[in-house]
C-alpha positions, 0 to 999 in steps of 0.5 A: 500500500503506497500513498504518494505525497507532494508539497501542499498535499492535504494532510488528512488525505494522507493521514486518514487512509494511513490510519485505516490501513495501519489499523487493519492488521490489528482489527483483523487479529481482533476478529480472528483473521489474518491479513493487513497492509504494509503502508508507505508514504512516498514523495519525489525527494523523500524526507519531510514534505510540507502539507497544505496546512504546514504539517510536515509528513515523513516520507520515503523516496519514490520506489522504482516504478517496477516495484510491486505495489498492490494499491496506489493511493493518490491524495489531493490538496492545494499542491495538486496543481503543481504536482500535476505539472511535474512530469517526473511525478506524473510519469511515476504515478502512471507507470506505478499504477499500470502495475498496481492491482488498483488505484485510489484517489482522494479528493482532488488527487483525481487531477493528478491521476487524470493527468497520468491518464489513469481515469480515462473511461472511468466513472469517478468522483472528487470534491464537489467544488472541483467536479466541474473543473475535472470534467471540463479538463478531462472530458474522457473522464465520467465525473459524478459529483455526488457519491462519497466514493466510487468503485469503477473496476480497478479505479476507486475514487472519493470525495473531499478530505474525510471521504478518504476514510470512507474509501479506505474502509471500503477497500479494507471491507473488500480485502478483509471483510465487513467485520474487520472494516466495521471494527476499524470504523467503530474505533474511528467513530465513523459510519462504515457506509456514510448515508447520503452523498456530497450534495448534503455538504455542498454550498448552494450553487446559484444560477448566473443572473439572466441578462434580460431584466424580465427574467432577472425580475422573475428570479428575484421574485422566486428567491425573495419569496420561495413559498409564493405562487411561482407556477409557470403560468403565473410567472409568464403572466407577470412577465406579459408573455405566453407560457411557451415563450417565457419558458423558452426565454427563461431556460435560455437565460438561466440554464434550466426550466422555470419549474426546476429553478423554482424547485431548486430555490425552494430546496435551498430555502428548506435547507436553511430552515432545517439548519436554523429553525426548529419548526416542523416539516409541515410548517417548513413545507408551507413556508418554502412552497412545497405545500405538504411535508411529504412533497418536501421529503420526496423533493429533498431526497431526490435533490440532496440524497438524504431525508430532511430529518437526517439533514437537520440532525447533521447540520442544525445550528444550535444557538450558544448558551448565554453566559451566566451572570453573577448577581452582586 
């Protein structure tokens, strides 16, 4: 098991998988099994490599590409841009991966692996904030921005930072069994299979403002009052257009149909309500324009890939307790 590091690598992209793999042998023995991994962190220079946060990571020099490697792990981080422009490192990753049983990328490590040609024709994921960039830069790669991790034949990939732990647990489960990976997950106080996808963690992505004022005004009305009457017929009438012409113009200017835009804005409004209030789903559904709690649940599950209740449990912002005052 080899994890490649470089200046500016995300420390958790390295340390998370390392801890999972290093603990696998101990977990296997606790489960009455044999097996485990020899884990090594390597870099082009060897020695201490500064991570993105400044934490130094001890590494060994890159082994020869002909050295047998079972699994090559390629982490991400702010330094991946420079790393993928290092022809020596890119060549080593490509040659080593060609002889490895499998390749795993963590977060934006997908960019280094893609530069080495390892991801062409594969479905992969990466950090939600960089998925569009990866898809645009490497059109031969099928990028899916939502999963926590993806397995496509011998290529495994994961979303941002802590998702590298999810991926590593999945690799251990594939090699040593569910009981071993489950025990490691318990030691790390982790889900073995984390519910939901990246969408639940992604910040809202607002559509660009339309050029034409009549469409911008429609966008403003939806965003100002998500629970209002935003049927296409109503929006078209306010804009003094036919429904067909309004829908065509709106889609051309905004990049999605009016109904999809309204649904997206309402979903984001519901996310904010779930994060910041203790109101019931019924109240939130009416306030955000869904009408019923069941409609809110179905839409939320389809768009965010988890239930409103689960989302609230993870992201509810609890106001701080007031500091006690001393009475003189």
